[in-house]
N, C-alpha and C positions, 0 to 999 in steps of 0.2 A: 516552418512552418507555419499555419494561419494563425495559431496563435502565439507567436513569438519563436524566440528563438532558445533551441532546445539541446542542450548538451547531451550527446551519446558516447559509448565505447563499447568496444566489441574484444574479445578474446577468444582461445581457443579455435577449434576447426571441428567440425560435423553437423547433423541435422541442428537447425536453430530452435533455441530457445529465448524467450524474451523475461527479461525481471524487472518488475515491476513495485517499486515501493510506494508506500502507503506516506501518511499525515503522522506525524511532524516529522519525518525523515528525508532522505534521498537515496541515490544509489549508494552510496557509503553503505547503507544496512547490509548490502550482499558482499561486503568485501571477504568476507570468510568461507562464503556459499559458492560465489562465481567459479572462482580457481579450481575447485573440486568439480563443478559441471563440466567446465571447460577441459576437461580430460577426454571427454567424448561427445561434447557438441560445441557448437559457436552459440556462445551466451554474447544477449544484447541487452547493453543497461542503458538506462537513460533517466535524467532530474525531470520528475514533471514540472509544467510553468508553474514557475513562482516558488519552486524549493530547488535545493542545492544551487548549482551555478545555471539554470534555465532564466532565462530573460521572458515574462508575459509582456504582451502587446499592451501597451496604455488603453486603460478606458475596459480593458477585460479582467475577469473575477476568477482567482481558483479555483473553479468550480468542479464537482464530480463528471457533468456534464463535458466540460473542455477537458479534462483529463482522458475520458473515453475517446472523446474525438481524436486528440491527440496522438495517441495509443494507434489509433485505426490508420492514421495519416503516415507515423512512423513505419510502419509494417508495408505499407503501400510505397513508402520511400525507398526500404532497405530492399524491395523486390522479394519478400518471403513470402513463400506460399507453403501455409499451413503449418507454422509455427507452434511450439508447444507454449504456452503462456502461462507466467507463474506470478500472482499477484498476492503482496501482502498489506493489510490495513484496507483505507482505500483504493491501493492499487488492484484489488481483487474486484472494488466496483469499477475501476476503468478496464480490466481484463474482461469482466463480463458484457459491458457495453460496446464494447470494439466487436465482440464477436455476436453476442443477441440482438444487438441494436443496430450497430453499421456494417453486419453480414461479412466480418473477416474470418474466412475457413481457417481452424484449428486444427493440429495435429490431438491435442489434449490440452485438460486445464486442472493445474497446482491455484488453489487459495489457501493461503497463512495466515491464520486468525484476520479474517477477511470482513469487509463492512459490505456486507450486501444485502443480508436480509435486516429491514426495518422494524423496530429503532434500531441505529445503530451509533449515533452521535452520541457521546459520553456524558453524563449530568454536568461534569466541569463544563464542557462547551456549551451546552444550552444553556445553564448560567452565564455565561460570558456573553453569549449571544443575546440575551435578555437584558442584560445591565452594560451593554456595551461600553456607551458614555463614563461609567465609574471607572471599568479598568480601563481606559483611554487615560484619563486622568491619574489613574493611581501612580505613586513615586516607583520609577523604574526597579530599585533595589526590590523592593516588596513585592512587586509584579514578578520579576526575575526568581524568587523564592517561591512564590505559587508557580510557577511552570516547573520549576524543580520538583516540588514535591508531586506534581504529576505525572512527570516524565519517570520517576522513582517507581510509579505505581505500574510502571509499565514492562519492568524487568525483576526477574527475583533472585540475578546475580548481584555482584559487587554495585555499588552506588554509581563508581567511575564511569560505568559503561553508559551513564546518560548526559555525562557531558561534552561530547563533539556536538551532540543535537543541542544541549542548552545554549552551547555558544554560538548557535547558529541564532539564538532570539535575544541575545542580550544588549542591552542599551534600548534607546527611545526608540531607534529604526526597526529592532528585533521585536519588541512588544507590539507595534504597528503591525508588521509583519505577521506574526502571530495571531494579531486580532481579525487581520483581513483574511486568514485562512479560518478560523473558524465559522465567522459571520456567514461565510458563504458555502458552509455546511449546509446543502439541501436535499434531505433521504428522498425527496420527489424525483431528482434528478436520477435515481438509480430506478426508479421504477419500471421504466422500459425493459431492464435487463432483468429485475427481479419478478415480473411477471411472467415472464419465459424460460425459468429456469428449468421447468419439466420438460421444455423442448430438447435440452443438451442431449446430442447423441455421440460424443467423445468420450474418451476415458477421463475422470475425474478422480482428484484427491483433494481430500479438506484436510488440512494439517492445525491443529491448534495447540496453543501449550495450556497445559492443564489448569495453572495457578492464573491464567489471563484475566485481570481485574478489569479490564475495559471492555472486553468482549466475553462473556463467561463461557466457558466449554460447551455448554448445553447448545449454546447460538450456533456452533461449529456443526453439533449432529445435527441441529435441526436443517442447519445449509446442506448436509451430505443429505440428509433425507428428502431435499428439494430436490434435488440433481437424481437422474434415474443413474442407478449403475454406481454412483459415486461411492469409494470409500474413506471411512473417516480414520484417521488417527490422532491421537492426544499423545504428549511429550509431557512426560512426568517432572516437574519441578520446574516447569518454565511457564512465562509470561507472555504480554502481548507481543513484545518484542521478541517473538522465537528465532529469527537468525542471529537474534546477540545472546539469548540466554544459551540456545543448543545449536550453533552453526554447524557441527558436525554430524547430527544428528539430523539436522533438516538435512543438510546436502547428500549423506545416505540415503535417505527417503525419498529426495527428489531423483537421483540416480538411478536408483531402483523402480522408480515409476517412470522415469523418460525412456528408460530401456526396454 
């Protein structure tokens, strides 16, 4: 891809569906959802540039704009015609940018606790952006505890759900990676898609964790109301990392929608 080296994977057979993770996760997020969808579909997975095992090209930033461009390139690379797209968190922004800004034709769209309607950058991330230098010089063990607390607020289930994500950001290199991601959060990058939500003319599903503390459930309702004919569903007891808190319910709702 033009932005760097993208790690991808596929499983199953049938109509194509592309799963796009958000921040600060990687394709691991879908590990319990993808196999269920693969019973009836060919599931395409990828790590966004700068996340998971994908490597961003030197000199580029892991921006929403880049993720949308990369998703559009990947779909062309895979030779997919009108795939279904599913996006979680900032992966939702990538999905909508690929479709509405880059003109990728799709069969249907599912948005899961998606960062599409501004403002969606969390207060924690806004604070870090404002005081980047202070966070960059913070002792690593203290910074790690701050990240851990923030990640725990993304799930309603056991705290150990966040450990694999936290492990990616331990140490000085992990701290700089987290900061690099956050300082390049620019809601203006998503405006080309947000301004065209009312032009979506394919089936759309908006799934939300009822206990989402990063993007409140009301944001999901507003997002669904912004997309003509979209269906909104809230999953009780689940937080922002919905595929972690309720993978079975997410898979069941997506399979029904994709059918």
